[in-house]
C-alpha positions, 0 to 999 in steps of 0.5 A: 499499499502507498505511504503517500498522504492523500494530498501527495500525487503518486510518484511517476509510474505509480498508480494511486490506489483508491478503496472500493465501495461495498454494500454489505446486507444482512438479510433477515425475516423481520422476526429476528433470523438472519440469512447466511450464505456458505461461501463455496469453492468459487468465492473470492475468499474464505471458502467454507465460511458463512457470511451475509451478502455483499456487492460492489456499488456500481458507478451512478447506482444508488446504495438502495438500488445496488442493495436491491440488485445484489439481493436479487442476484445472490439470493433471488429474493426481493428486497422488502425493506432496506435500512442503513445500519452504518459504515465500516472502513475495512482494511485486510492483510490477507488478502490485501484489500481496502474498501468502504463498507456500508451496511444495510439490514434488508427484509426478505420473505424466506419463502422467496430465498434460493441461491442466485449464484451457484459459483459463490455459494453452496448453502443457505440457512436461517439463523438466530443471531446467538446460534450462528453456524461456524466457521464464520467469515472474518468480516461477519461479526462486525457487520452483524454487530451493527444489526440488532434483532429482532427487527 
């Protein structure tokens, strides 16, 4: 990572790195249960761990549109209610990455949920926040910490 301050231009030949923006969503049923997906072999990182959903904000897209799109893509579901929970600045060393995570609670109908991206996930489940499956993705606890069930 660059050690230059934000006001300094990168040295000749160096690319300025900027963090990505991600919309993280904790889907829930409105009765306290959260939807988690187990990351499959094709997941970007930490396969075999349970995680909530997330996706990149696309240029020109509102947060709500990004969340609704990602919920449809990942879980084949319609976002019935979207609530902003908070923002996290995520700096990781393994893999090296930096992103700003805007975290949302999203109510969905459990009957309409199915795996929408079979290359990324191999199982879905509904869980009480105090009875989560293991192992959990390294970033899940902090995102769930912003979610206060029951909703």
